[in-house]
N, C-alpha and C positions, 0 to 999 in steps of 0.2 A: 358508866362512871358517874357516880353521884357526888363524889367529893370534889369541891372546887379546887383543892390542892392538886389532885391527880390531873384534872383537866388543865390546870395552869402549867404544871410541870411538863405534860405532854406537848402542849402548845409551845413552850419555851424550847424543849428539846428538838421539836420539828423545825423551829425557827433557826436554831443554832446548828444542828447536825444534819438536818434534812432527812429524806427517806430514800436515798439513792443506793442502798445496799452496800455501803462502805462503812467500816468501823471508824469512828472519829474519837479523838481524845478531847474531852470537854472538861473545863474546870468547874468546880462546884460554885465558886463565886460568880462565874459568868452566868450560870443557870439562875442563881438566886437574884442577880441583878434584873433578869427578865421577868421575874415573878412580881405580882402586885404586893405593895407594902402591907396591905391589909391581912395577908396570910401570916406574916411574921415568921417566915421560914428560915431555919438555920441549917447548918450542914448535916446535923444528925437527923433532922426531920426529912431533909432531902434524900438522904441515903435510905431511909425507911420507905419513902414513896418509890424510889427507883427499884428497890428490891421487890415491892409489890407489883410494879409494872412489869418487871422481869418475870415474876411468877405468873402473871396473867398472860404473858406471851406478847406484850407490846414492845418489849425491848430485848435485845441480846447484849449481854455484858461480857466482855473478855476479862477485864479486871477492873477493880476500883479501889481507890484509896479514899481517905476522908476528904482529900482536896481535888481529886480528878477521877474521871470515869472514861473508860474506853468502851464505847457502846455503839450499837446500831439500832436505829429507830425503825421498826417494821412499818410496812405500808398499812398494815392492819390498824395501827395506832392513828394514822392520818385519816383513814376511813371512819374510825370510831369518832374522832373529833369532828369530822364533817357531819356525821349523823347526829351528834349532840347539838351542833349548831342548828341544823335543820329542825330538830325536835323543839328547841327553844323558840324558833321562829313560828312553828306551827301550833304551839300550845294554845293561844287565844282562840283559834279556829276550832280546836278539838273540844273546847269547853261547851260549845253550842251544839249539842247532839240533836238530831231531828226527833220529834216525838214518836214517829212511826217505828224507829229502831228500839226505843224503850218499850213500847207496847208489844213488839214482836218478841223481845226477850222475856217479858212477863208471860206471854202466851206459852212460850217454850217451857218455862218453869212450871206452869200449871199443867201442861200435858205430860210432863215427865213421870208422875206417879202412875198414871193410867198406862203409859207406854211400858213402864217397868212390869206391871201386872200382866200385860199382854205378852211381853217377852217371856216371862216366867211360865205362863200357861203354854205358849208355843214350845218352849224347851221341854217341858214335862210331857206334852203330847208326842213330840219327836222321840223322846227317850222311850216312852211306852210303845210306840209303833216299832221302833228298832228292836226292843226286847221281844215283842211278839213275833217279829220276822225271824229273829235268831232262834226262838223257841220252835217255830214251825219247821225251820230247816233242820234243827237238831232231831225233832221227832221223825222227819222223813229219813234222815240218815240212819237213825237207829232201827227203823222198820226195815230198811233195805239191808242193813248189816246182819240182821238176825235171820 
């Protein structure tokens, strides 16, 4: 989830409805109150985000009107939110990659053209050997049949 609106709506829905496998009726105004003011979310934008979350499998919706939703927040949405939080905490550490991993990647990229040529030659040799074997067997069968 890269959009802050999606993350905020999921967090608000988990806070309001929980993830206890029970459908709950939630009012749109209640969800909008939990969202940050910087999003400037209205009921129409909220319904679009809830439809997107339903399409992604993070929510199950029994019914919805412009003012209320009967929905179930899946545990998958809570796991996704936790993963996003862990990812944002780990980002500064991920920026500092060790030099050895960069050089190893560069070495792999340099080897790949040679490896491709070796694989091509091995495949050609295998095909030729297989064709020769089939030809020998065909000649033997024809000699014995005649």
